[in-house]
C-alpha positions as CSV (number, residue, x, y, z in Angstrom):
1,M,-10.1,9.8,-32.8
2,S,-12.7,7.1,-32.2
3,D,-15.7,7.6,-29.9
4,T,-14.5,4.8,-27.7
5,S,-11.3,6.7,-26.8
6,P,-11.3,8.0,-23.2
7,V,-10.5,11.4,-24.6
8,A,-12.9,11.3,-27.5
9,H,-14.6,14.6,-26.5
10,I,-11.5,16.4,-25.2
11,S,-9.2,18.7,-27.1
12,A,-6.5,21.3,-26.3
13,Q,-9.3,23.8,-26.2
14,T,-11.2,22.0,-23.4
15,P,-11.1,23.6,-19.9
16,L,-9.6,21.7,-16.9
17,L,-12.8,20.6,-15.2
18,P,-14.3,18.5,-18.1
19,A,-10.8,16.9,-18.7
20,I,-10.4,16.1,-15.0
21,N,-13.8,14.4,-15.0
22,A,-12.9,12.4,-18.1
23,W,-9.7,11.3,-16.3
24,R,-11.7,10.3,-13.3
25,M,-13.9,8.0,-15.4
26,F,-10.8,6.6,-17.1
27,L,-9.2,5.8,-13.8
28,N,-12.4,4.2,-12.6
29,D,-12.6,2.0,-15.7
30,Q,-9.0,1.0,-15.0
31,G,-10.0,-0.4,-11.6
32,R,-8.3,2.2,-9.4
33,S,-9.3,2.1,-5.8
34,P,-11.8,4.6,-4.4
35,Y,-9.0,6.0,-2.2
36,T,-6.8,6.7,-5.1
37,L,-9.6,8.3,-7.0
38,K,-10.5,10.5,-4.0
39,A,-6.9,11.6,-3.6
40,F,-6.4,12.4,-7.3
41,M,-9.6,14.3,-7.6
42,S,-8.9,16.3,-4.5
43,D,-5.5,17.2,-5.8
44,L,-6.8,18.2,-9.3
45,G,-9.7,20.0,-7.8
46,L,-7.1,22.3,-6.2
47,L,-5.3,22.6,-9.5
48,A,-8.6,23.6,-11.2
49,S,-9.4,26.2,-8.6
50,Y,-6.1,27.9,-9.3
51,F,-6.6,28.5,-13.0
52,P,-9.5,30.6,-14.5
53,P,-12.4,28.3,-15.3
54,D,-12.2,29.1,-19.0
55,R,-8.4,28.5,-19.4
56,P,-8.0,25.8,-22.1
57,L,-5.7,22.8,-21.5
58,G,-3.4,23.8,-24.3
59,A,-2.8,27.2,-22.8
60,I,-1.3,25.8,-19.5
61,T,2.5,25.9,-19.6
62,T,5.3,24.5,-17.5
63,D,5.8,27.9,-15.9
64,D,2.1,28.0,-15.0
65,L,2.4,24.8,-13.2
66,I,5.5,25.8,-11.3
67,R,3.8,29.0,-10.3
68,Y,0.8,27.0,-9.1
69,L,3.0,24.8,-6.9
70,D,4.7,27.9,-5.4
71,W,1.2,29.3,-4.7
72,M,0.1,26.1,-3.1
73,Q,3.2,26.0,-0.8
74,N,3.7,29.7,0.0
75,E,0.6,31.8,-0.8
76,R,-2.5,29.7,-0.3
77,G,-2.4,30.1,3.4
78,V,-3.1,26.4,4.1
79,P,-0.2,24.2,5.4
80,C,1.0,21.6,2.9
81,S,3.2,18.8,4.2
82,P,6.1,17.5,2.1
83,K,4.2,14.2,1.7
84,T,1.0,16.0,0.5
85,L,3.1,18.2,-1.9
86,A,4.8,15.2,-3.4
87,R,1.4,13.5,-4.0
88,R,-0.1,16.6,-5.6
89,I,2.9,16.9,-7.9
90,T,2.5,13.2,-8.8
91,S,-1.3,13.7,-9.5
92,T,-0.6,16.7,-11.7
93,K,2.1,15.0,-13.7
94,S,0.0,11.8,-14.1
95,F,-3.0,13.8,-15.4
96,F,-1.0,15.8,-18.0
97,R,1.0,12.7,-19.0
98,W,-2.3,11.0,-19.7
99,L,-3.5,13.9,-21.9
100,H,-0.2,13.8,-23.8
101,Q,-0.2,10.0,-24.3
102,Y,-3.7,10.2,-25.8
103,G,-2.9,13.0,-28.1
104,V,-4.9,15.8,-26.5
105,L,-1.7,17.8,-25.9
106,I,1.3,17.8,-28.2
107,V,3.6,18.8,-25.4
108,D,3.3,17.7,-21.8
109,P,3.6,20.8,-19.7
110,A,4.2,18.9,-16.5
111,E,7.0,16.7,-17.8
112,R,9.6,19.3,-16.7
113,V,8.0,20.0,-13.4
114,P,10.5,18.6,-10.7
115,Q,9.1,15.7,-8.7
116,R,9.6,15.9,-4.9
117,S,10.3,12.6,-3.3
118,V,9.5,12.2,0.4
119,I,11.2,9.6,2.5
120,S,8.9,8.7,5.4
121,P,10.4,7.9,8.8
122,L,11.7,4.5,9.6
123,P,9.0,2.1,10.7
124,T,8.9,0.6,14.2
125,I,9.6,-3.1,14.3
126,L,9.7,-5.8,17.0
127,T,12.9,-7.1,18.3
128,E,13.5,-10.9,18.4
129,E,12.7,-10.9,22.1
130,E,9.5,-8.9,21.6
131,T,8.4,-11.2,18.7
132,S,8.8,-14.2,21.0
133,A,6.9,-12.4,23.7
134,V,4.1,-11.6,21.4
135,L,3.8,-15.2,20.1
136,Q,4.0,-16.5,23.6
137,A,1.1,-14.2,24.7
138,A,-1.0,-15.3,21.8
139,E,-0.1,-19.0,22.4
140,A,-1.3,-18.7,26.0
141,H,-4.8,-18.1,24.7
142,R,-4.8,-21.5,23.1
143,H,-4.4,-23.2,26.5
144,Q,-6.7,-21.1,28.8
145,E,-9.9,-22.5,30.3
146,K,-11.8,-21.6,27.2
147,P,-9.2,-22.1,24.4
148,D,-9.0,-19.4,21.8
149,A,-6.7,-19.9,18.8
150,R,-7.8,-16.8,17.0
151,Y,-5.0,-14.6,18.4
152,Y,-2.2,-17.0,17.5
153,T,-3.6,-17.8,14.1
154,L,-3.9,-14.1,13.2
155,I,-0.7,-12.8,14.6
156,Y,1.6,-15.6,13.6
157,L,0.1,-15.5,10.0
158,V,0.9,-11.8,9.6
159,L,4.4,-12.1,11.2
160,A,5.2,-15.1,9.0
161,T,3.8,-13.7,5.7
162,G,4.1,-9.9,6.0
163,I,0.7,-9.4,4.4
164,K,-1.1,-6.1,4.8
165,K,-4.2,-5.6,6.9
166,S,-6.4,-5.2,3.7
167,E,-5.0,-8.5,2.4
168,C,-5.7,-10.2,5.7
169,L,-9.3,-9.0,5.6
170,S,-9.7,-10.3,2.1
171,L,-8.5,-13.8,2.8
172,H,-11.0,-16.6,2.3
173,L,-10.8,-20.2,3.4
174,N,-10.0,-21.4,-0.1
175,H,-6.9,-19.1,-0.1
176,I,-5.3,-21.4,2.4
177,D,-3.8,-24.6,0.8
178,L,-2.4,-27.0,3.3
179,E,-1.9,-29.7,0.6
180,A,0.2,-27.7,-1.9
181,P,3.0,-29.8,-3.5
182,D,5.7,-27.4,-2.1
183,G,4.2,-27.2,1.3
184,P,1.4,-25.2,2.9
185,M,0.6,-21.9,1.1
186,V,-1.6,-18.8,1.4
187,F,-2.8,-17.2,-1.9
188,I,-3.0,-13.4,-1.9
189,R,-5.5,-12.4,-4.6
190,Y,-7.0,-9.2,-5.8
191,A,-10.3,-8.6,-7.6
192,S,-9.1,-5.6,-9.6
193,P,-7.0,-6.3,-12.8
194,S,-4.8,-3.3,-12.0
195,N,-3.6,-5.0,-8.8
196,R,-2.8,-8.4,-10.3
197,Y,0.9,-7.8,-9.9
198,K,0.3,-8.0,-6.2
199,E,-1.1,-11.5,-6.3
200,R,1.3,-14.1,-4.9
201,K,1.7,-17.4,-3.1
202,I,3.5,-17.3,0.3
203,A,4.7,-20.3,2.2
204,L,3.1,-21.0,5.6
205,P,5.1,-22.3,8.6
206,D,4.3,-25.8,9.6
207,D,3.9,-24.9,13.2
208,W,1.1,-22.4,12.3
209,I,-1.2,-25.2,11.0
210,P,-2.3,-26.8,14.4
211,A,-3.4,-23.4,15.6
212,Y,-5.2,-22.7,12.3
213,Q,-7.1,-26.0,12.6
214,E,-8.0,-25.3,16.2
215,Y,-9.2,-21.9,15.1
216,L,-11.4,-23.4,12.4
217,A,-13.0,-25.8,14.9
218,Q,-13.6,-23.1,17.5
219,Y,-15.0,-20.3,15.2
220,E,-16.3,-22.3,12.2
221,P,-15.8,-19.5,9.6
222,V,-17.9,-20.1,6.5
223,D,-16.1,-18.1,3.8
224,Q,-14.0,-15.1,5.0
225,L,-11.1,-16.3,7.1
226,F,-11.3,-13.6,9.7
227,P,-15.0,-12.4,9.6
228,W,-14.5,-9.3,11.7
229,S,-14.1,-5.6,11.2
230,P,-10.7,-4.0,10.6
231,R,-11.0,-2.3,14.0
232,R,-11.8,-5.5,15.8
233,L,-8.7,-7.2,14.4
234,E,-6.6,-4.2,15.3
235,Y,-7.9,-4.5,18.9
236,L,-6.8,-8.2,18.9
237,L,-3.3,-7.2,18.0
238,E,-3.2,-4.3,20.5
239,D,-4.5,-6.7,23.3
240,I,-1.7,-9.1,22.6
241,G,0.9,-6.3,22.5
242,K,-0.2,-5.2,26.0
243,E,-0.1,-8.8,27.3
244,A,3.4,-9.3,25.8
245,G,4.6,-6.3,27.8
246,L,5.3,-3.9,24.9
247,V,5.7,-0.6,26.6
248,D,6.3,2.0,24.0
249,K,5.1,0.0,21.0
250,H,1.5,-0.5,19.8
251,L,1.4,-3.8,18.0
252,S,-0.2,-3.3,14.5
253,F,-0.4,-4.9,11.1
254,D,2.2,-2.5,9.7
255,M,4.6,-3.4,12.6
256,C,4.2,-7.1,12.0
257,R,4.6,-6.6,8.2
258,W,7.9,-4.7,8.6
259,T,9.1,-7.1,11.3
260,C,8.6,-10.0,8.8
261,A,10.4,-8.1,6.0
262,V,13.4,-7.3,8.3
263,Q,13.6,-10.9,9.5
264,D,13.6,-12.2,6.0
265,F,16.2,-9.6,4.9
266,Q,18.4,-10.4,7.8
267,S,18.1,-14.2,7.1
268,G,19.8,-13.6,3.7
269,M,16.7,-13.8,1.6
270,D,17.3,-12.3,-1.9
271,P,16.0,-8.7,-1.9
272,D,13.8,-9.4,-4.9
273,R,12.2,-12.3,-3.2
274,V,11.5,-10.1,-0.2
275,R,9.9,-7.6,-2.6
276,Q,7.8,-10.3,-4.2
277,K,6.7,-11.6,-0.9
278,L,5.6,-8.1,0.1
279,G,3.7,-7.8,-3.2
280,I,5.1,-4.4,-4.2
281,S,6.6,-3.0,-7.4
282,K,10.3,-2.5,-8.1
283,I,9.8,1.3,-7.9
284,Q,8.1,1.1,-4.5
285,F,10.8,-1.3,-3.2
286,R,13.6,1.3,-3.7
287,E,12.6,3.2,-0.6
288,I,11.7,0.0,1.3
289,H,15.0,-1.6,0.4
290,M,16.9,1.4,1.7
291,K,14.9,1.3,5.0
292,L,15.6,-2.4,5.4
293,R,19.3,-1.7,5.1
294,Q,19.0,1.0,7.7
295,L,16.9,-1.2,10.1
296,T,19.5,-4.0,9.8
297,G,22.5,-1.8,10.1
298,E,23.6,-2.1,6.5
299,S,24.7,0.8,4.3
300,A,21.8,2.7,2.6
301,I,23.9,3.0,-0.6
302,T,24.9,0.2,-2.8
303,D,27.4,0.8,-5.6
304,G,25.8,0.7,-9.0
305,E,22.2,0.8,-7.7
306,D,19.7,3.0,-9.5
């Protein structure tokens, strides 16, 4: 095995901790986000704490891993939610799959460990009436004594495109193309190569453009489209939600994103186009597609679907 291999100094006789550290460096080189790395390392740190420090990788069996999961759930004494359990199983399986793929282990002991899938609760979305009320409240700021188009520009953009908060914060002025041949577009781009599949072009509504131009004139952003902190943008949405009379709902980026997806789905947009617009993988879309059907009153099961 060449010295450039991510597992060049690992063998079946290597203990868990050095192998986990090598996997961390591999994931970092692959451009994984700091949040993903932190979660994976926390999960595998717990795995390493369960086994004796000198237990070699090759001596860990499927039965060992199943006993470890039982210990984590029932004997450790620290509550483990279904969502956390599912993530820890995923981390464990990903780690051993990596060792197997690079030839460190002849057999993957985690391959036969059952995965636990967790379906999160249905998201809260805006009704058509609430969406109109939100946009009207944001529109009112454009016509007050000191006009402010920031609210409308931000909220209508998220409701129309379904982009995530992180994507909104990453937008730069050159990501907005009002002269595109097929109409105004916003480009969603990622710096990390591992996230390139999330990059996409999303059409912008024509009636968003006047507010956007007003916003540019009022705030004169230089590079970043919305040069404020994540919390400040969240406050803007919350303020408009209150002004719109939302009683039991707190307007958020996630609520706007899901509202956009539901509206597109209800309008008859092809599900794969909805998926592409949201910038998510086909695997991730399985659960989201099911939720979209539930939110729109359709059956959650389609004949022949995987």
